[in-house]
C-alpha positions in Angstrom: -1.3 -12.9 11.8 1.4 -11.6 9.4 -0.3 -8.2 8.9 -2.0 -7.0 12.1 -4.9 -4.6 12.1 -3.9 -1.0 12.7 -4.8 0.1 16.1 -3.5 2.7 18.5 -0.1 1.7 19.7 0.6 -0.6 16.7 3.5 0.9 14.7 4.3 0.4 11.0 7.5 -1.3 12.1 5.6 -4.5 13.0 4.9 -5.0 9.3 7.3 -7.1 7.1 9.8 -4.9 5.2 8.1 -5.2 1.8 4.8 -3.9 3.3 6.7 -1.1 5.0 8.1 -0.1 1.6 4.6 -0.2 0.0 3.2 2.1 2.7 6.3 4.4 2.4 5.6 4.7 -1.3 2.0 5.7 -0.7 3.2 8.2 2.0 5.9 9.8 -0.1 3.6 10.5 -3.1 2.5 14.1 -3.5 -1.2 13.0 -3.3 -3.4 10.0 -3.7 -1.8 7.3 -5.9 -2.9 4.5 -8.1 -1.4 1.0 -7.6 0.5 1.6 -10.9 2.3 4.6 -9.4 3.2 2.6 -6.2 4.5 -0.2 -8.5 6.7 2.3 -10.4 8.2 3.5 -7.1 8.9 -0.1 -6.0 10.4 -1.1 -9.3 7.6 -3.4 -10.4 7.1 -3.8 -14.2 3.7 -2.1 -14.3 3.2 -2.8 -18.0 2.8 -6.5 -17.2 -0.6 -6.9 -15.6 0.2 -10.2 -13.8 3.0 -8.3 -11.9 0.8 -5.3 -11.0 -2.3 -7.2 -9.8 -0.6 -8.8 -6.8 0.6 -5.4 -5.7 -3.0 -4.0 -6.0 -4.2 -7.0 -3.9 -1.6 -6.3 -1.2 -2.7 -2.6 -1.1 -6.4 -3.6 -0.8 -5.6 -6.1 2.0 -3.7 -3.4 3.8 -6.8 -1.1 3.5 -8.9 -3.9 5.0 -6.6 -3.9 8.0 -6.6 -0.1 8.4 -3.1 0.8 7.1 -3.6 3.0 3.9 -7.0 4.4 2.9 -8.7 3.7 -0.5 -10.7 6.5 -2.1 -13.8 5.8 -4.1 -11.9 6.5 -7.3 -9.5 3.6 -6.5 -6.5 5.7 -5.4 -4.7 5.2 -2.1 -3.7 7.6 0.6 -1.9 7.2 3.9 -4.0 7.1 7.1 -3.4 10.1 9.2 
């Protein structure tokens, strides 16, 4: 599995570098962030929806595996 489920003892360093950058972007934000803000931090052209949607999908898949957390309003926060 390319992206393992987050469990105790599993460090972020096991993730591929791009996913580490995504999580670092969520973590460095002052508060909860939208996928658009993460895209801006990563240098994605956020005005082009076909470039932003894959990033949103990556964030959601990371949520499913326990890495970041998604709030009901659609914003993302790091897991503590």
